[in-house]
BAZANU-521620 format. One record per atom (N, C-alpha, C, O): residue number from 1; residue in three letters; x, y, z. Coordinates in steps of 0.1 Angstrom, whole numbers, always signed. Layout:
<sites>
{n=NUM, res=Ala, xx=X, yy=Y, zz=Z} .
...
</sites>
This chain:
<sites>
{n=1, res=Met, xx=+137, yy=-157, zz=-424} .
{n=1, res=Met, xx=+147, yy=-152, zz=-433} .
{n=1, res=Met, xx=+153, yy=-163, zz=-441} .
{n=1, res=Met, xx=+156, yy=-174, zz=-436} .
{n=2, res=Cys, xx=+154, yy=-161, zz=-454} .
{n=2, res=Cys, xx=+160, yy=-171, zz=-463} .
{n=2, res=Cys, xx=+175, yy=-173, zz=-461} .
{n=2, res=Cys, xx=+182, yy=-164, zz=-460} .
{n=3, res=Lys, xx=+179, yy=-186, zz=-459} .
{n=3, res=Lys, xx=+193, yy=-188, zz=-457} .
{n=3, res=Lys, xx=+202, yy=-187, zz=-469} .
{n=3, res=Lys, xx=+214, yy=-186, zz=-468} .
{n=4, res=Asp, xx=+196, yy=-186, zz=-481} .
{n=4, res=Asp, xx=+204, yy=-184, zz=-493} .
{n=4, res=Asp, xx=+205, yy=-169, zz=-497} .
{n=4, res=Asp, xx=+216, yy=-164, zz=-498} .
{n=5, res=Cys, xx=+194, yy=-162, zz=-498} .
{n=5, res=Cys, xx=+194, yy=-149, zz=-503} .
{n=5, res=Cys, xx=+193, yy=-138, zz=-491} .
{n=5, res=Cys, xx=+196, yy=-127, zz=-493} .
{n=6, res=Gly, xx=+189, yy=-143, zz=-479} .
{n=6, res=Gly, xx=+188, yy=-134, zz=-468} .
{n=6, res=Gly, xx=+176, yy=-125, zz=-467} .
{n=6, res=Gly, xx=+174, yy=-117, zz=-458} .
{n=7, res=Asn, xx=+167, yy=-127, zz=-477} .
{n=7, res=Asn, xx=+154, yy=-119, zz=-477} .
{n=7, res=Asn, xx=+144, yy=-125, zz=-467} .
{n=7, res=Asn, xx=+144, yy=-137, zz=-465} .
{n=8, res=Glu, xx=+136, yy=-117, zz=-462} .
{n=8, res=Glu, xx=+125, yy=-121, zz=-454} .
{n=8, res=Glu, xx=+114, yy=-128, zz=-463} .
{n=8, res=Glu, xx=+112, yy=-123, zz=-474} .
{n=9, res=Phe, xx=+107, yy=-138, zz=-458} .
{n=9, res=Phe, xx=+96, yy=-144, zz=-466} .
{n=9, res=Phe, xx=+85, yy=-149, zz=-457} .
{n=9, res=Phe, xx=+88, yy=-151, zz=-445} .
{n=10, res=Val, xx=+73, yy=-150, zz=-463} .
{n=10, res=Val, xx=+62, yy=-154, zz=-455} .
{n=10, res=Val, xx=+59, yy=-168, zz=-458} .
{n=10, res=Val, xx=+58, yy=-173, zz=-469} .
{n=11, res=Phe, xx=+57, yy=-176, zz=-447} .
{n=11, res=Phe, xx=+53, yy=-190, zz=-448} .
{n=11, res=Phe, xx=+38, yy=-190, zz=-448} .
{n=11, res=Phe, xx=+32, yy=-190, zz=-437} .
{n=12, res=Thr, xx=+32, yy=-190, zz=-460} .
{n=12, res=Thr, xx=+18, yy=-188, zz=-462} .
{n=12, res=Thr, xx=+9, yy=-199, zz=-456} .
{n=12, res=Thr, xx=+14, yy=-210, zz=-453} .
{n=13, res=Ala, xx=-3, yy=-196, zz=-454} .
{n=13, res=Ala, xx=-13, yy=-206, zz=-448} .
{n=13, res=Ala, xx=-13, yy=-218, zz=-458} .
{n=13, res=Ala, xx=-14, yy=-229, zz=-454} .
{n=14, res=Gly, xx=-14, yy=-215, zz=-471} .
{n=14, res=Gly, xx=-14, yy=-226, zz=-481} .
{n=14, res=Gly, xx=-2, yy=-235, zz=-480} .
{n=14, res=Gly, xx=-3, yy=-247, zz=-481} .
{n=15, res=Glu, xx=+10, yy=-229, zz=-478} .
{n=15, res=Glu, xx=+22, yy=-236, zz=-477} .
{n=15, res=Glu, xx=+22, yy=-244, zz=-464} .
{n=15, res=Glu, xx=+27, yy=-256, zz=-463} .
{n=16, res=Gln, xx=+17, yy=-238, zz=-453} .
{n=16, res=Gln, xx=+16, yy=-245, zz=-440} .
{n=16, res=Gln, xx=+7, yy=-258, zz=-442} .
{n=16, res=Gln, xx=+10, yy=-268, zz=-436} .
{n=17, res=Glu, xx=-4, yy=-256, zz=-449} .
{n=17, res=Glu, xx=-13, yy=-268, zz=-451} .
{n=17, res=Glu, xx=-6, yy=-279, zz=-459} .
{n=17, res=Glu, xx=-7, yy=-290, zz=-456} .
{n=18, res=Phe, xx=+1, yy=-275, zz=-469} .
{n=18, res=Phe, xx=+8, yy=-284, zz=-478} .
{n=18, res=Phe, xx=+19, yy=-292, zz=-469} .
{n=18, res=Phe, xx=+20, yy=-304, zz=-470} .
{n=19, res=Tyr, xx=+26, yy=-284, zz=-461} .
{n=19, res=Tyr, xx=+37, yy=-291, zz=-452} .
{n=19, res=Tyr, xx=+30, yy=-300, zz=-443} .
{n=19, res=Tyr, xx=+35, yy=-311, zz=-440} .
{n=20, res=Ala, xx=+19, yy=-296, zz=-437} .
{n=20, res=Ala, xx=+11, yy=-305, zz=-428} .
{n=20, res=Ala, xx=+7, yy=-318, zz=-435} .
{n=20, res=Ala, xx=+8, yy=-329, zz=-429} .
{n=21, res=Glu, xx=+1, yy=-316, zz=-447} .
{n=21, res=Glu, xx=-4, yy=-328, zz=-455} .
{n=21, res=Glu, xx=+7, yy=-338, zz=-457} .
{n=21, res=Glu, xx=+5, yy=-350, zz=-456} .
{n=22, res=Lys, xx=+19, yy=-333, zz=-461} .
{n=22, res=Lys, xx=+31, yy=-341, zz=-464} .
{n=22, res=Lys, xx=+38, yy=-346, zz=-452} .
{n=22, res=Lys, xx=+46, yy=-355, zz=-452} .
{n=23, res=Gly, xx=+34, yy=-341, zz=-440} .
{n=23, res=Gly, xx=+40, yy=-346, zz=-427} .
{n=23, res=Gly, xx=+54, yy=-340, zz=-425} .
{n=23, res=Gly, xx=+62, yy=-345, zz=-417} .
{n=24, res=Phe, xx=+57, yy=-329, zz=-432} .
{n=24, res=Phe, xx=+70, yy=-322, zz=-430} .
{n=24, res=Phe, xx=+71, yy=-316, zz=-416} .
{n=24, res=Phe, xx=+61, yy=-310, zz=-411} .
{n=25, res=Gln, xx=+82, yy=-318, zz=-409} .
{n=25, res=Gln, xx=+83, yy=-313, zz=-395} .
{n=25, res=Gln, xx=+89, yy=-299, zz=-394} .
{n=25, res=Gln, xx=+86, yy=-292, zz=-385} .
{n=26, res=Asn, xx=+97, yy=-296, zz=-404} .
{n=26, res=Asn, xx=+105, yy=-283, zz=-403} .
{n=26, res=Asn, xx=+99, yy=-273, zz=-412} .
{n=26, res=Asn, xx=+94, yy=-276, zz=-423} .
{n=27, res=Glu, xx=+98, yy=-260, zz=-408} .
{n=27, res=Glu, xx=+94, yy=-250, zz=-417} .
{n=27, res=Glu, xx=+105, yy=-247, zz=-427} .
{n=27, res=Glu, xx=+117, yy=-250, zz=-425} .
{n=28, res=Pro, xx=+101, yy=-241, zz=-439} .
{n=28, res=Pro, xx=+112, yy=-239, zz=-449} .
{n=28, res=Pro, xx=+122, yy=-229, zz=-444} .
{n=28, res=Pro, xx=+119, yy=-219, zz=-437} .
{n=29, res=Ser, xx=+134, yy=-231, zz=-449} .
{n=29, res=Ser, xx=+145, yy=-221, zz=-445} .
{n=29, res=Ser, xx=+149, yy=-213, zz=-457} .
{n=29, res=Ser, xx=+158, yy=-205, zz=-456} .
{n=30, res=Arg, xx=+142, yy=-216, zz=-469} .
{n=30, res=Arg, xx=+145, yy=-208, zz=-481} .
{n=30, res=Arg, xx=+132, yy=-202, zz=-486} .
{n=30, res=Arg, xx=+121, yy=-207, zz=-484} .
{n=31, res=Cys, xx=+133, yy=-190, zz=-492} .
{n=31, res=Cys, xx=+121, yy=-184, zz=-498} .
{n=31, res=Cys, xx=+117, yy=-192, zz=-510} .
{n=31, res=Cys, xx=+124, yy=-201, zz=-515} .
{n=32, res=His, xx=+105, yy=-189, zz=-515} .
{n=32, res=His, xx=+99, yy=-197, zz=-526} .
{n=32, res=His, xx=+109, yy=-197, zz=-538} .
{n=32, res=His, xx=+111, yy=-207, zz=-545} .
{n=33, res=Glu, xx=+114, yy=-185, zz=-541} .
{n=33, res=Glu, xx=+123, yy=-184, zz=-553} .
{n=33, res=Glu, xx=+136, yy=-192, zz=-551} .
{n=33, res=Glu, xx=+140, yy=-199, zz=-561} .
{n=34, res=Cys, xx=+142, yy=-192, zz=-540} .
{n=34, res=Cys, xx=+154, yy=-199, zz=-537} .
{n=34, res=Cys, xx=+151, yy=-214, zz=-537} .
{n=34, res=Cys, xx=+160, yy=-222, zz=-541} .
{n=35, res=Arg, xx=+140, yy=-218, zz=-531} .
{n=35, res=Arg, xx=+136, yy=-233, zz=-532} .
{n=35, res=Arg, xx=+134, yy=-237, zz=-546} .
{n=35, res=Arg, xx=+139, yy=-248, zz=-549} .
{n=36, res=Ala, xx=+128, yy=-229, zz=-554} .
{n=36, res=Ala, xx=+126, yy=-233, zz=-568} .
{n=36, res=Ala, xx=+140, yy=-234, zz=-576} .
{n=36, res=Ala, xx=+142, yy=-243, zz=-583} .
{n=37, res=Ala, xx=+149, yy=-224, zz=-573} .
{n=37, res=Ala, xx=+162, yy=-224, zz=-579} .
{n=37, res=Ala, xx=+170, yy=-236, zz=-575} .
{n=37, res=Ala, xx=+176, yy=-243, zz=-583} .
{n=38, res=Lys, xx=+169, yy=-240, zz=-562} .
{n=38, res=Lys, xx=+176, yy=-252, zz=-557} .
{n=38, res=Lys, xx=+171, yy=-264, zz=-563} .
{n=38, res=Lys, xx=+178, yy=-274, zz=-567} .
{n=39, res=Lys, xx=+158, yy=-265, zz=-564} .
{n=39, res=Lys, xx=+151, yy=-277, zz=-570} .
{n=39, res=Lys, xx=+155, yy=-279, zz=-585} .
{n=39, res=Lys, xx=+156, yy=-290, zz=-589} .
{n=40, res=His, xx=+158, yy=-268, zz=-592} .
{n=40, res=His, xx=+161, yy=-269, zz=-606} .
{n=40, res=His, xx=+177, yy=-268, zz=-608} .
{n=40, res=His, xx=+181, yy=-266, zz=-619} .
{n=41, res=Gly, xx=+184, yy=-270, zz=-597} .
{n=41, res=Gly, xx=+199, yy=-271, zz=-598} .
{n=41, res=Gly, xx=+206, yy=-258, zz=-599} .
{n=41, res=Gly, xx=+218, yy=-259, zz=-603} .
{n=42, res=Arg, xx=+200, yy=-247, zz=-596} .
{n=42, res=Arg, xx=+207, yy=-235, zz=-598} .
{n=42, res=Arg, xx=+211, yy=-229, zz=-584} .
{n=42, res=Arg, xx=+216, yy=-218, zz=-584} .
{n=43, res=Gly, xx=+208, yy=-235, zz=-573} .
{n=43, res=Gly, xx=+210, yy=-230, zz=-560} .
{n=43, res=Gly, xx=+225, yy=-230, zz=-557} .
{n=43, res=Gly, xx=+233, yy=-239, zz=-560} .
{n=44, res=Asn, xx=+229, yy=-219, zz=-550} .
{n=44, res=Asn, xx=+243, yy=-218, zz=-545} .
{n=44, res=Asn, xx=+253, yy=-219, zz=-556} .
{n=44, res=Asn, xx=+265, yy=-223, zz=-553} .
{n=45, res=Gly, xx=+250, yy=-215, zz=-568} .
{n=45, res=Gly, xx=+260, yy=-216, zz=-579} .
{n=45, res=Gly, xx=+263, yy=-230, zz=-583} .
{n=45, res=Gly, xx=+273, yy=-232, zz=-590} .
{n=46, res=Gly, xx=+256, yy=-240, zz=-579} .
{n=46, res=Gly, xx=+259, yy=-253, zz=-582} .
{n=46, res=Gly, xx=+257, yy=-257, zz=-596} .
{n=46, res=Gly, xx=+250, yy=-250, zz=-604} .
{n=47, res=Asp, xx=+265, yy=-267, zz=-601} .
{n=47, res=Asp, xx=+264, yy=-271, zz=-614} .
{n=47, res=Asp, xx=+252, yy=-282, zz=-615} .
{n=47, res=Asp, xx=+252, yy=-291, zz=-608} .
{n=48, res=Ser, xx=+243, yy=-279, zz=-624} .
{n=48, res=Ser, xx=+231, yy=-288, zz=-625} .
{n=48, res=Ser, xx=+234, yy=-301, zz=-633} .
{n=48, res=Ser, xx=+226, yy=-310, zz=-634} .
{n=49, res=Ser, xx=+246, yy=-302, zz=-640} .
{n=49, res=Ser, xx=+249, yy=-314, zz=-647} .
{n=49, res=Ser, xx=+252, yy=-325, zz=-638} .
{n=49, res=Ser, xx=+259, yy=-324, zz=-628} .
{n=50, res=Arg, xx=+248, yy=-337, zz=-642} .
{n=50, res=Arg, xx=+250, yy=-349, zz=-634} .
{n=50, res=Arg, xx=+263, yy=-356, zz=-640} .
{n=50, res=Arg, xx=+265, yy=-356, zz=-652} .
{n=51, res=Lys, xx=+270, yy=-363, zz=-631} .
{n=51, res=Lys, xx=+281, yy=-371, zz=-635} .
{n=51, res=Lys, xx=+274, yy=-384, zz=-640} .
{n=51, res=Lys, xx=+266, yy=-390, zz=-634} .
{n=52, res=Met, xx=+279, yy=-388, zz=-652} .
{n=52, res=Met, xx=+273, yy=-400, zz=-658} .
{n=52, res=Met, xx=+284, yy=-411, zz=-659} .
{n=52, res=Met, xx=+296, yy=-407, zz=-660} .
{n=53, res=Tyr, xx=+280, yy=-423, zz=-658} .
{n=53, res=Tyr, xx=+289, yy=-434, zz=-658} .
{n=53, res=Tyr, xx=+286, yy=-443, zz=-670} .
{n=53, res=Tyr, xx=+275, yy=-447, zz=-672} .
{n=54, res=Glu, xx=+297, yy=-447, zz=-677} .
{n=54, res=Glu, xx=+295, yy=-455, zz=-689} .
{n=54, res=Glu, xx=+295, yy=-470, zz=-684} .
{n=54, res=Glu, xx=+304, yy=-474, zz=-677} .
{n=55, res=Val, xx=+285, yy=-478, zz=-689} .
{n=55, res=Val, xx=+284, yy=-492, zz=-685} .
{n=55, res=Val, xx=+280, yy=-500, zz=-697} .
{n=55, res=Val, xx=+275, yy=-494, zz=-707} .
{n=56, res=Lys, xx=+281, yy=-513, zz=-696} .
{n=56, res=Lys, xx=+275, yy=-522, zz=-706} .
{n=56, res=Lys, xx=+263, yy=-528, zz=-700} .
{n=56, res=Lys, xx=+262, yy=-532, zz=-689} .
{n=57, res=Cys, xx=+252, yy=-528, zz=-708} .
{n=57, res=Cys, xx=+239, yy=-533, zz=-704} .
{n=57, res=Cys, xx=+241, yy=-548, zz=-701} .
{n=57, res=Cys, xx=+247, yy=-556, zz=-709} .
{n=58, res=Ala, xx=+236, yy=-553, zz=-690} .
{n=58, res=Ala, xx=+237, yy=-567, zz=-685} .
{n=58, res=Ala, xx=+229, yy=-576, zz=-694} .
{n=58, res=Ala, xx=+231, yy=-588, zz=-694} .
{n=59, res=Gln, xx=+219, yy=-570, zz=-701} .
{n=59, res=Gln, xx=+210, yy=-579, zz=-710} .
{n=59, res=Gln, xx=+215, yy=-579, zz=-724} .
{n=59, res=Gln, xx=+217, yy=-590, zz=-730} .
{n=60, res=Cys, xx=+216, yy=-568, zz=-730} .
{n=60, res=Cys, xx=+219, yy=-567, zz=-745} .
{n=60, res=Cys, xx=+233, yy=-564, zz=-748} .
{n=60, res=Cys, xx=+238, yy=-566, zz=-760} .
{n=61, res=Gly, xx=+241, yy=-560, zz=-738} .
{n=61, res=Gly, xx=+255, yy=-557, zz=-741} .
{n=61, res=Gly, xx=+258, yy=-543, zz=-747} .
{n=61, res=Gly, xx=+270, yy=-540, zz=-749} .
{n=62, res=Lys, xx=+248, yy=-535, zz=-749} .
{n=62, res=Lys, xx=+250, yy=-522, zz=-755} .
{n=62, res=Lys, xx=+256, yy=-513, zz=-745} .
{n=62, res=Lys, xx=+253, yy=-514, zz=-733} .
{n=63, res=Thr, xx=+265, yy=-504, zz=-749} .
{n=63, res=Thr, xx=+271, yy=-494, zz=-740} .
{n=63, res=Thr, xx=+261, yy=-483, zz=-738} .
{n=63, res=Thr, xx=+255, yy=-478, zz=-748} .
{n=64, res=Thr, xx=+260, yy=-479, zz=-726} .
{n=64, res=Thr, xx=+250, yy=-468, zz=-722} .
{n=64, res=Thr, xx=+256, yy=-460, zz=-710} .
{n=64, res=Thr, xx=+266, yy=-464, zz=-705} .
{n=65, res=Gln, xx=+249, yy=-450, zz=-707} .
{n=65, res=Gln, xx=+253, yy=-442, zz=-695} .
{n=65, res=Gln, xx=+242, yy=-441, zz=-685} .
{n=65, res=Gln, xx=+230, yy=-441, zz=-688} .
{n=66, res=Val, xx=+247, yy=-442, zz=-672} .
{n=66, res=Val, xx=+237, yy=-441, zz=-661} .
{n=66, res=Val, xx=+241, yy=-430, zz=-651} .
{n=66, res=Val, xx=+253, yy=-427, zz=-651} .
{n=67, res=Pro, xx=+232, yy=-424, zz=-644} .
{n=67, res=Pro, xx=+235, yy=-413, zz=-635} .
{n=67, res=Pro, xx=+239, yy=-417, zz=-621} .
{n=67, res=Pro, xx=+238, yy=-409, zz=-612} .
{n=68, res=Phe, xx=+244, yy=-430, zz=-619} .
{n=68, res=Phe, xx=+248, yy=-435, zz=-606} .
{n=68, res=Phe, xx=+260, yy=-444, zz=-609} .
{n=68, res=Phe, xx=+262, yy=-449, zz=-619} .
{n=69, res=Glu, xx=+268, yy=-445, zz=-598} .
{n=69, res=Glu, xx=+280, yy=-453, zz=-599} .
{n=69, res=Glu, xx=+276, yy=-468, zz=-597} .
{n=69, res=Glu, xx=+271, yy=-472, zz=-587} .
{n=70, res=Pro, xx=+277, yy=-476, zz=-608} .
{n=70, res=Pro, xx=+273, yy=-490, zz=-607} .
{n=70, res=Pro, xx=+281, yy=-498, zz=-597} .
{n=70, res=Pro, xx=+293, yy=-496, zz=-595} .
{n=71, res=Lys, xx=+274, yy=-508, zz=-591} .
{n=71, res=Lys, xx=+280, yy=-517, zz=-582} .
{n=71, res=Lys, xx=+283, yy=-530, zz=-589} .
{n=71, res=Lys, xx=+275, yy=-533, zz=-598} .
{n=72, res=Thr, xx=+294, yy=-536, zz=-586} .
{n=72, res=Thr, xx=+297, yy=-548, zz=-594} .
{n=72, res=Thr, xx=+288, yy=-560, zz=-591} .
{n=72, res=Thr, xx=+288, yy=-569, zz=-599} .
{n=73, res=Asp, xx=+281, yy=-560, zz=-580} .
{n=73, res=Asp, xx=+272, yy=-571, zz=-576} .
{n=73, res=Asp, xx=+258, yy=-570, zz=-581} .
{n=73, res=Asp, xx=+250, yy=-578, zz=-578} .
{n=74, res=Arg, xx=+255, yy=-559, zz=-589} .
{n=74, res=Arg, xx=+241, yy=-557, zz=-594} .
{n=74, res=Arg, xx=+242, yy=-554, zz=-609} .
{n=74, res=Arg, xx=+250, yy=-546, zz=-613} .
{n=75, res=Pro, xx=+233, yy=-560, zz=-616} .
{n=75, res=Pro, xx=+232, yy=-557, zz=-631} .
{n=75, res=Pro, xx=+227, yy=-543, zz=-634} .
{n=75, res=Pro, xx=+219, yy=-538, zz=-626} .
{n=76, res=Val, xx=+232, yy=-538, zz=-645} .
{n=76, res=Val, xx=+228, yy=-525, zz=-649} .
{n=76, res=Val, xx=+223, yy=-526, zz=-663} .
{n=76, res=Val, xx=+229, yy=-533, zz=-671} .
{n=77, res=Tyr, xx=+211, yy=-520, zz=-666} .
{n=77, res=Tyr, xx=+205, yy=-522, zz=-679} .
{n=77, res=Tyr, xx=+204, yy=-508, zz=-687} .
{n=77, res=Tyr, xx=+204, yy=-498, zz=-681} .
{n=78, res=Cys, xx=+204, yy=-509, zz=-700} .
{n=78, res=Cys, xx=+202, yy=-497, zz=-708} .
{n=78, res=Cys, xx=+187, yy=-493, zz=-707} .
{n=78, res=Cys, xx=+179, yy=-501, zz=-701} .
{n=79, res=Arg, xx=+184, yy=-482, zz=-712} .
{n=79, res=Arg, xx=+170, yy=-477, zz=-710} .
{n=79, res=Arg, xx=+160, yy=-486, zz=-716} .
{n=79, res=Arg, xx=+149, yy=-489, zz=-710} .
{n=80, res=Asp, xx=+163, yy=-492, zz=-728} .
{n=80, res=Asp, xx=+153, yy=-500, zz=-734} .
{n=80, res=Asp, xx=+151, yy=-513, zz=-727} .
{n=80, res=Asp, xx=+139, yy=-518, zz=-724} .
{n=81, res=Cys, xx=+162, yy=-520, zz=-722} .
{n=81, res=Cys, xx=+161, yy=-532, zz=-715} .
{n=81, res=Cys, xx=+154, yy=-530, zz=-701} .
{n=81, res=Cys, xx=+146, yy=-538, zz=-697} .
{n=82, res=Phe, xx=+158, yy=-519, zz=-695} .
{n=82, res=Phe, xx=+152, yy=-516, zz=-682} .
{n=82, res=Phe, xx=+137, yy=-514, zz=-683} .
{n=82, res=Phe, xx=+129, yy=-519, zz=-675} .
{n=83, res=Ser, xx=+132, yy=-506, zz=-694} .
{n=83, res=Ser, xx=+118, yy=-504, zz=-696} .
{n=83, res=Ser, xx=+111, yy=-517, zz=-699} .
{n=83, res=Ser, xx=+100, yy=-520, zz=-693} .
{n=84, res=Ala, xx=+117, yy=-526, zz=-707} .
{n=84, res=Ala, xx=+111, yy=-539, zz=-710} .
{n=84, res=Ala, xx=+109, yy=-547, zz=-698} .
{n=84, res=Ala, xx=+99, yy=-554, zz=-696} .
{n=85, res=Arg, xx=+120, yy=-548, zz=-689} .
{n=85, res=Arg, xx=+119, yy=-555, zz=-677} .
{n=85, res=Arg, xx=+108, yy=-550, zz=-667} .
{n=85, res=Arg, xx=+101, yy=-558, zz=-661} .
{n=86, res=Arg, xx=+108, yy=-537, zz=-666} .
{n=86, res=Arg, xx=+98, yy=-530, zz=-658} .
{n=86, res=Arg, xx=+84, yy=-534, zz=-662} .
{n=86, res=Arg, xx=+75, yy=-537, zz=-654} .
{n=87, res=Asp, xx=+82, yy=-533, zz=-676} .
{n=87, res=Asp, xx=+68, yy=-535, zz=-681} .
{n=87, res=Asp, xx=+64, yy=-550, zz=-679} .
{n=87, res=Asp, xx=+52, yy=-553, zz=-677} .
{n=88, res=Arg, xx=+73, yy=-559, zz=-680} .
{n=88, res=Arg, xx=+70, yy=-573, zz=-677} .
{n=88, res=Arg, xx=+66, yy=-576, zz=-663} .
{n=88, res=Arg, xx=+58, yy=-585, zz=-660} .
{n=89, res=Asn, xx=+72, yy=-568, zz=-653} .
{n=89, res=Asn, xx=+70, yy=-570, zz=-639} .
{n=89, res=Asn, xx=+58, yy=-563, zz=-634} .
{n=89, res=Asn, xx=+54, yy=-565, zz=-622} .
{n=90, res=Glu, xx=+51, yy=-555, zz=-642} .
{n=90, res=Glu, xx=+40, yy=-547, zz=-637} .
{n=90, res=Glu, xx=+27, yy=-555, zz=-637} .
{n=90, res=Glu, xx=+17, yy=-551, zz=-633} .
</sites>
């Protein structure tokens, strides 16, 4: 029984194989539709928008927004500088 909508659902053989391949230990507690809704941010009436934090890029100084609260002991980069740094390190 789905813990979100309360409907009965079948844990199919294909899903069981997928869970086994991924090493998941627990069977799903939500039906396919509720799992998909939760994955896309619509589950339990939740707001799918992320809180964004405004920061200055540690490399170029441009103001940008990031989806995590920055720590003062770690540099934060804008999208362009982050991509450039990542490409150099690959």
